[in-house]
C-alpha positions as CSV (number, residue, x, y, z in Angstrom):
1,M,43.2,-40.3,61.2
2,A,40.8,-43.2,61.9
3,A,41.0,-42.5,65.6
4,R,40.3,-38.8,65.0
5,E,37.3,-39.6,62.8
6,M,35.9,-42.0,65.4
7,G,36.3,-39.3,68.1
8,R,34.5,-36.7,66.0
9,R,31.6,-39.1,65.4
10,L,31.4,-39.9,69.1
11,F,31.4,-36.3,70.1
12,G,28.7,-35.5,67.5
13,R,26.5,-38.3,68.9
14,L,27.0,-37.1,72.5
15,T,26.3,-33.4,71.7
16,R,23.3,-34.0,69.3
17,P,20.6,-33.7,72.0
18,L,22.1,-30.4,73.2
19,R,22.4,-29.0,69.6
20,Q,18.7,-30.0,68.9
21,A,17.6,-28.3,72.1
22,V,19.2,-24.9,71.3
23,T,18.8,-25.0,67.5
24,P,15.4,-23.7,66.2
25,P,13.5,-26.1,64.0
26,P,13.4,-25.5,60.3
27,I,10.7,-23.2,59.0
28,A,7.7,-25.2,57.9
29,P,6.6,-24.6,54.3
30,P,3.4,-22.4,54.0
31,P,0.2,-24.4,53.7
32,E,-1.3,-24.7,50.4
33,D,-3.8,-22.0,49.6
34,D,-7.1,-23.9,49.3
35,S,-9.2,-20.8,49.2
36,T,-9.0,-20.5,45.5
37,D,-11.0,-23.7,44.7
38,E,-14.2,-23.2,42.8
39,E,-16.5,-24.2,45.7
40,T,-15.0,-21.6,48.1
41,R,-15.1,-18.9,45.5
42,E,-18.8,-19.4,44.8
43,A,-19.5,-19.6,48.6
44,L,-17.8,-16.3,49.1
45,K,-19.9,-14.7,46.4
46,V,-23.1,-16.0,48.0
47,L,-22.0,-14.8,51.4
48,G,-21.2,-11.4,50.0
49,V,-24.7,-11.0,48.5
50,A,-26.4,-12.3,51.8
51,M,-24.2,-9.9,53.8
52,E,-25.1,-6.8,51.7
53,V,-28.8,-7.6,52.0
54,A,-28.6,-8.3,55.7
55,E,-26.7,-5.0,56.3
56,L,-29.3,-3.0,54.6
57,L,-32.1,-4.6,56.5
58,L,-30.4,-4.1,59.8
59,S,-29.6,-0.5,59.1
60,S,-33.3,0.1,58.1
61,G,-34.6,-1.0,61.5
62,A,-35.5,-4.6,60.7
63,S,-35.5,-7.1,63.6
64,A,-32.5,-9.4,64.1
65,N,-34.8,-12.4,63.4
66,D,-35.8,-11.0,60.0
67,V,-32.1,-10.2,59.1
68,T,-31.0,-13.7,60.1
69,S,-33.8,-15.5,58.2
70,T,-33.3,-13.4,55.1
71,A,-29.5,-14.1,55.0
72,L,-30.1,-17.8,55.5
73,R,-32.8,-17.9,52.8
74,I,-30.4,-16.4,50.3
75,A,-27.7,-18.9,51.2
76,R,-30.1,-21.8,50.8
77,A,-31.4,-20.5,47.5
78,Y,-28.0,-20.8,46.0
79,G,-27.4,-24.3,47.5
80,L,-25.1,-23.2,50.3
81,R,-25.7,-25.4,53.3
82,G,-24.1,-25.1,56.8
83,V,-24.3,-21.3,57.0
84,H,-24.7,-19.7,60.4
85,A,-25.6,-16.1,61.1
86,D,-24.8,-14.0,64.2
87,V,-26.5,-10.7,64.3
88,T,-26.0,-7.9,66.8
89,Y,-27.1,-4.3,66.7
90,T,-23.8,-3.1,65.2
91,S,-22.4,-6.2,63.4
92,I,-23.3,-9.2,61.2
93,N,-21.2,-12.3,61.1
94,L,-21.9,-15.0,58.5
95,S,-20.0,-18.3,58.7
96,W,-20.0,-21.3,56.4
97,Q,-18.8,-24.6,57.8
98,R,-17.0,-26.5,55.0
99,R,-16.8,-30.3,55.0
100,D,-13.8,-31.5,56.9
101,R,-12.1,-28.1,56.6
102,E,-11.9,-24.9,58.6
103,P,-15.0,-22.5,58.3
104,V,-15.1,-19.5,56.1
105,S,-16.5,-16.3,57.9
106,T,-17.3,-12.8,56.9
107,L,-18.0,-9.8,59.2
108,R,-19.6,-6.5,58.5
109,V,-19.9,-3.6,61.0
110,V,-23.2,-1.6,60.7
111,R,-22.8,2.0,61.8
112,S,-25.2,4.2,59.7
113,R,-28.9,4.1,60.3
114,T,-31.2,5.1,57.5
115,T,-34.9,4.5,56.7
116,D,-35.8,4.1,53.1
117,F,-39.0,2.1,52.6
118,T,-38.7,2.1,48.8
119,L,-35.2,0.6,48.9
120,L,-36.4,-1.9,51.6
121,Q,-39.2,-3.1,49.3
122,R,-36.9,-3.5,46.4
123,V,-34.5,-5.6,48.5
124,Y,-37.4,-7.8,49.5
125,Q,-38.4,-8.2,45.9
126,L,-34.7,-9.0,45.1
127,T,-34.8,-11.7,47.7
128,E,-37.9,-13.3,46.2
129,Q,-36.3,-13.3,42.8
130,I,-33.2,-15.0,44.3
131,E,-35.4,-17.7,45.9
132,S,-37.3,-18.3,42.7
133,G,-34.0,-19.0,40.8
134,E,-34.3,-16.1,38.4
135,L,-30.9,-14.5,39.2
136,T,-27.4,-15.9,39.4
137,V,-25.0,-14.7,42.2
138,L,-23.3,-12.2,39.9
139,E,-26.7,-10.9,38.6
140,A,-28.0,-10.6,42.2
141,R,-24.9,-8.6,43.3
142,G,-25.2,-6.3,40.3
143,R,-28.9,-5.8,40.9
144,F,-28.3,-5.0,44.5
145,R,-25.6,-2.4,43.8
146,R,-27.8,-0.7,41.2
147,L,-30.6,-0.6,43.8
148,S,-28.2,0.9,46.4
149,Y,-27.1,3.7,44.1
150,A,-30.5,4.4,42.7
151,A,-31.9,7.9,43.1
152,P,-34.4,8.4,45.9
153,P,-38.1,8.6,44.8
154,Y,-38.5,12.2,46.1
155,R,-36.5,15.3,46.1
156,R,-35.0,16.7,49.2
157,W,-37.5,19.5,49.6
158,V,-40.3,17.0,49.4
159,I,-38.9,15.2,52.4
160,V,-38.5,18.4,54.4
161,V,-42.2,19.3,53.6
162,A,-43.3,15.8,54.5
163,N,-41.7,16.1,57.9
164,G,-43.6,19.4,58.3
165,G,-46.7,17.5,57.4
166,V,-46.4,15.5,60.6
167,A,-46.9,18.8,62.5
168,I,-49.9,19.7,60.3
169,G,-51.5,16.4,61.2
170,L,-50.9,17.0,64.9
171,G,-52.4,20.4,64.6
172,L,-55.5,18.8,63.2
173,L,-55.6,16.4,66.1
174,W,-55.3,19.2,68.7
175,Q,-57.3,22.0,67.0
176,A,-54.4,24.3,66.5
177,T,-54.8,28.0,65.6
178,P,-53.4,29.2,62.2
179,I,-50.3,30.9,63.7
180,V,-49.5,27.7,65.7
181,F,-49.9,25.7,62.4
182,A,-47.4,27.9,60.7
183,V,-44.8,28.1,63.5
184,T,-45.0,24.3,64.2
185,F,-44.7,23.5,60.5
186,L,-41.6,25.7,60.1
187,A,-40.0,24.4,63.3
188,T,-40.5,20.8,62.2
189,C,-39.0,21.5,58.8
190,L,-36.1,23.1,60.5
191,I,-35.6,20.0,62.7
192,D,-35.2,17.8,59.6
193,I,-32.7,20.3,58.1
194,A,-30.7,20.5,61.3
195,L,-30.5,16.8,61.8
196,R,-29.3,16.2,58.3
197,F,-26.7,18.9,58.7
198,L,-25.4,17.5,61.9
199,A,-25.4,13.9,60.6
200,R,-23.2,14.8,57.7
201,R,-20.7,16.2,60.1
202,G,-20.6,13.1,62.3
203,V,-22.2,14.7,65.3
204,P,-23.3,11.9,67.8
205,T,-27.0,11.1,67.7
206,F,-27.5,12.1,71.3
207,F,-26.6,15.7,70.5
208,Q,-28.6,15.6,67.3
209,Q,-31.7,14.7,69.4
210,A,-30.9,17.5,71.9
211,V,-30.6,20.1,69.0
212,G,-33.8,18.7,67.4
213,A,-35.7,19.1,70.7
214,A,-34.3,22.5,71.3
215,I,-35.7,23.9,68.0
216,P,-39.5,23.6,68.7
217,T,-38.9,24.6,72.4
218,S,-37.2,27.8,71.3
219,A,-40.1,28.5,68.9
220,T,-42.5,28.0,71.8
221,L,-40.4,30.4,74.0
222,A,-40.5,33.0,71.1
223,M,-44.2,32.8,70.9
224,Q,-44.5,33.0,74.7
225,W,-42.4,36.2,74.6
226,A,-44.6,37.6,71.8
227,Q,-47.7,36.9,73.8
228,S,-46.2,38.7,76.8
229,K,-45.7,41.8,74.6
230,D,-49.5,41.7,73.9
231,I,-49.1,40.9,70.2
232,R,-52.6,39.9,69.2
233,L,-51.4,37.4,66.7
234,F,-50.1,35.2,69.5
235,D,-53.1,35.2,71.9
236,E,-53.4,31.4,71.7
237,I,-50.0,29.8,71.3
238,Q,-50.6,26.2,72.5
239,P,-47.0,25.5,73.6
240,T,-47.6,21.8,74.1
241,L,-48.6,21.3,70.5
242,T,-45.5,23.1,69.1
243,V,-43.0,21.0,71.0
244,S,-45.0,17.8,70.7
245,A,-44.7,17.9,66.9
246,G,-40.9,18.0,67.2
247,I,-40.8,15.2,69.8
248,V,-43.1,12.9,67.7
249,L,-40.8,13.5,64.7
250,L,-37.7,12.6,66.9
251,L,-39.4,9.6,68.6
252,A,-40.6,8.1,65.2
253,G,-37.0,7.3,64.2
254,M,-36.3,5.2,67.3
255,S,-36.1,1.4,67.2
256,V,-38.6,0.7,70.0
257,V,-40.5,-1.8,67.9
258,G,-37.3,-3.6,66.9
259,A,-36.2,-3.8,70.5
260,A,-39.4,-5.4,71.7
261,Q,-39.5,-7.8,68.7
262,D,-35.9,-8.9,69.3
263,S,-36.6,-9.6,73.0
264,I,-39.6,-11.8,72.0
265,D,-37.5,-13.6,69.4
266,G,-34.7,-14.3,71.9
267,F,-32.1,-11.9,70.5
268,Y,-31.5,-10.4,73.9
269,V,-28.1,-8.8,73.1
270,T,-29.6,-6.9,70.2
271,A,-32.7,-6.1,72.1
272,S,-30.7,-4.6,75.0
273,A,-28.7,-2.5,72.6
274,R,-31.8,-1.1,70.9
275,A,-33.5,-0.4,74.2
276,F,-30.4,1.4,75.6
277,E,-30.2,3.4,72.4
278,V,-33.9,4.4,72.9
279,V,-33.1,5.5,76.5
280,V,-30.1,7.6,75.4
281,L,-31.9,9.3,72.5
282,T,-34.9,10.0,74.8
283,L,-32.5,11.6,77.3
284,G,-31.2,13.7,74.4
285,I,-34.7,15.0,73.8
286,V,-35.2,15.8,77.5
287,T,-31.8,17.5,77.7
288,G,-32.6,19.7,74.7
289,I,-35.9,20.8,76.2
290,L,-34.5,21.4,79.7
291,V,-31.6,23.5,78.4
292,V,-33.8,25.8,76.4
293,L,-36.3,26.1,79.2
294,R,-33.5,27.1,81.6
295,V,-32.1,29.6,79.1
296,G,-35.6,31.0,78.7
297,T,-36.0,31.3,82.5
298,W,-32.7,33.1,82.7
299,L,-33.9,35.5,80.0
300,G,-37.2,36.1,81.8
301,V,-39.3,34.0,79.4
302,S,-41.1,30.9,80.8
303,V,-43.5,28.4,79.3
304,L,-46.5,28.1,81.6
305,L,-48.1,24.7,81.6
306,V,-51.9,24.6,81.5
307,P,-53.2,22.2,84.2
308,A,-55.6,20.4,81.8
309,T,-54.3,18.4,78.9
310,P,-55.1,19.8,75.4
311,T,-58.4,18.6,74.1
312,L,-58.7,16.7,70.9
313,G,-60.8,18.0,68.0
314,P,-63.9,16.4,66.5
315,P,-63.6,12.7,65.6
316,A,-63.7,13.4,61.9
317,V,-60.9,16.0,62.2
318,Q,-58.9,13.5,64.4
319,L,-59.1,10.9,61.7
320,L,-57.9,13.3,59.1
321,G,-55.0,14.3,61.4
322,A,-54.0,10.7,61.9
323,L,-54.2,10.1,58.1
324,V,-52.0,13.1,57.4
325,I,-49.4,12.1,60.1
326,A,-49.0,8.6,58.9
327,G,-48.9,9.5,55.2
328,S,-46.4,12.4,55.8
329,F,-44.2,10.1,57.8
330,A,-44.2,7.5,55.0
331,V,-43.2,10.1,52.4
332,A,-40.4,11.3,54.7
333,C,-39.1,7.7,54.8
334,H,-39.0,7.6,51.0
335,A,-42.0,5.2,50.7
336,A,-43.5,4.6,47.2
337,P,-46.8,6.2,46.4
338,R,-48.8,2.9,46.9
339,T,-47.0,2.4,50.2
340,V,-47.8,6.0,51.3
341,I,-51.5,5.4,50.7
342,L,-51.6,2.2,52.6
343,A,-49.5,3.7,55.4
344,A,-51.9,6.6,55.7
345,L,-54.8,4.2,56.0
346,M,-53.0,2.2,58.6
347,G,-52.5,5.3,60.7
348,L,-56.2,6.0,60.3
349,F,-57.1,2.4,61.4
350,G,-54.7,2.5,64.4
351,W,-56.2,5.7,65.6
352,V,-59.8,4.4,65.3
353,V,-58.9,1.3,67.3
354,Q,-57.2,3.5,69.9
355,L,-60.3,5.7,70.2
356,F,-62.7,2.8,70.6
357,A,-60.4,1.1,73.2
358,A,-60.2,4.4,75.2
359,R,-63.9,4.7,75.1
360,F,-64.4,1.3,76.6
361,G,-62.1,2.1,79.5
362,F,-58.8,0.6,78.5
363,G,-56.8,3.6,79.6
364,V,-54.1,5.4,77.6
365,I,-51.5,2.6,77.8
366,G,-54.0,-0.2,77.1
367,A,-55.6,1.7,74.3
368,S,-52.2,2.3,72.7
369,A,-51.2,-1.3,73.0
370,L,-54.5,-2.5,71.5
371,G,-54.2,0.0,68.6
372,A,-50.6,-1.1,67.8
373,T,-51.5,-4.8,68.1
374,V,-54.5,-4.7,65.7
375,S,-52.6,-2.5,63.3
376,A,-49.6,-4.9,63.3
377,I,-51.8,-7.9,62.6
378,L,-53.5,-6.1,59.7
379,A,-50.1,-4.9,58.3
380,C,-48.6,-8.4,58.5
381,V,-51.6,-9.9,56.6
382,L,-51.9,-7.2,54.0
383,G,-48.2,-6.3,53.5
384,P,-47.0,-9.5,51.7
385,R,-50.2,-9.7,49.6
386,L,-49.9,-6.1,48.4
387,K,-46.1,-6.2,48.0
388,V,-45.3,-3.4,50.5
389,P,-42.9,-3.5,53.4
390,V,-44.6,-4.6,56.6
391,L,-42.2,-2.5,58.6
392,A,-43.4,0.6,56.8
393,L,-47.1,-0.1,57.6
394,I,-46.5,-0.9,61.3
395,T,-44.2,2.1,61.9
396,S,-46.6,4.5,60.1
397,A,-49.6,3.1,62.1
398,I,-48.0,3.9,65.5
399,V,-46.6,7.3,64.7
400,P,-49.9,9.2,65.5
401,L,-50.0,7.3,68.8
402,M,-46.5,8.5,69.9
403,P,-46.6,10.3,73.4
404,G,-44.9,13.5,72.3
405,G,-47.2,15.8,74.3
406,M,-46.9,13.6,77.4
407,V,-43.1,13.8,77.3
408,F,-43.2,17.6,77.0
409,R,-45.7,18.0,79.9
410,G,-43.5,15.7,82.1
411,V,-40.4,17.8,81.4
412,L,-42.3,21.0,82.0
413,L,-43.5,19.7,85.4
414,M,-40.0,18.6,86.4
415,A,-38.6,22.0,85.3
416,G,-40.9,23.7,87.7
417,T,-42.8,25.8,85.1
418,S,-46.3,24.7,85.8
419,G,-47.1,27.9,87.7
420,G,-48.5,27.9,91.2
421,T,-47.8,24.4,92.5
422,P,-44.9,23.5,94.8
423,A,-41.7,22.3,93.2
424,A,-41.8,18.9,95.0
425,V,-45.3,18.3,93.6
426,D,-44.1,19.3,90.2
427,V,-41.2,16.9,90.3
428,V,-43.4,14.0,91.4
429,A,-46.1,14.8,88.8
430,G,-43.4,15.2,86.1
431,M,-41.9,11.8,86.9
432,V,-45.3,10.1,86.8
433,T,-46.1,11.8,83.5
434,L,-42.7,10.7,82.0
435,M,-43.2,7.2,83.3
436,T,-46.7,7.1,81.7
437,A,-45.1,8.3,78.4
438,A,-42.5,5.5,78.7
439,G,-45.4,3.0,79.4
440,V,-47.2,4.2,76.2
441,G,-44.0,3.8,74.2
442,M,-43.4,0.3,75.5
443,A,-47.1,-0.5,74.9
444,L,-46.7,0.5,71.3
445,A,-43.6,-1.6,70.9
446,A,-45.0,-4.6,72.6
447,G,-48.3,-4.4,70.7
448,S,-46.5,-4.2,67.4
449,S,-44.3,-7.1,68.2
450,L,-47.3,-9.1,69.5
451,G,-49.2,-8.6,66.3
452,T,-46.1,-9.7,64.3
453,Y,-45.7,-12.7,66.4
454,V,-49.3,-13.8,66.2
455,T,-49.3,-13.6,62.4
456,R,-45.9,-15.3,61.9
457,P,-47.4,-18.8,61.4
458,I,-49.7,-17.4,58.7
459,T,-47.0,-15.6,56.8
460,R,-44.6,-18.6,57.2
461,T,-47.2,-20.9,55.7
462,R,-47.8,-18.5,52.9
463,W,-44.1,-18.3,52.2
464,R,-43.7,-22.0,52.1
465,Q,-46.7,-22.4,49.7
466,G,-45.2,-19.7,47.4
467,R,-41.9,-21.4,47.4
468,R,-43.4,-24.8,46.4
469,T,-45.4,-23.1,43.7
470,R,-42.2,-21.4,42.3
471,R,-40.5,-24.8,42.3
């Protein structure tokens, strides 16, 4: 028995390495859940509030720098240090580096794009209250959710009419006839209704832009057909104006300003995404116009392009038109009444600067850039003082300067409907016109970003002084 026991022990010692090699190790016990400690729970609440605010700002067209700084300000206001923010055009990532432990991160994907200046202003006020220490984390979260679900300041029909008001303002700029006023107003209102209908059904934005551009182009073809039938009511139809109103409305929602500002601030990934979106959406507009023009040619109805560009009205009427355009756009973006008044005045101011710059020989691109720059500087100075969103003032100021008519003329030339000139000449002239329109758009974006960049030290100093005063 003793010999057998000794043999068994010896065999066990000799085969132990082999058994350890083929036998899986025991399952390790799960690590202790340390995410339920009080510090981590409070940090997650703070990150949740900062994330919700950042998501709304990014979806409203704010620059990546503004989104990042606002999220970090909220985190610092609640004593949360070591927070890092990574913002792209479609996502926000907030990470908190804990002491001697793994970081805690939260990610939010931003898909929808809305423009609500009233909600934007309320969120900025909420951020100021958080920094002043007036709200706890739970109170801030509850306040934000109430703001998110609050009813818009205007009814739906007011928004539709306000979008039509942009067409009325353009009609004042270009001395439209009464019938052109009516058709352009109805077409612009129909664009807003169609875009909302398509957005609810998840139609991609490219096709929304194409449908939006097709509506005023179809109205122009209808008026051209009525004119060919010698209907006296349509003797002067001004086709450029009718389509330009729709193009301006479609261009106004683009993030051109945000793309230029992100590139200046060093957020190149977000800037590239915004710029590519602008290109795609502009191609959607061009596609919608071209399709309708080709269909009209197939039906025997063509839009003849007048060689000379449309003439502007008297200076006083131009100023009234710019005032109406900027104010109507602000109402369409759910701006509060005080913001609407200031936005309308900013549109008026930007147009005045553009007129003076053009008179002194700056050219269309230079004049547009100067008007956008001066307007952005004034908006950044007055916005924080008057408690209105700076983004609302800047965007409203450049809407009257949008090159809608230039885009339509370029498309008409490329479509070969200018009447009388060779097709090759039309294509070259159309490309030049479209490139000029792109230059005006980039000038507006760069001018707005330059004005914001110039006034950033002033606004930053004022913010620091206000923070010390609240403390």
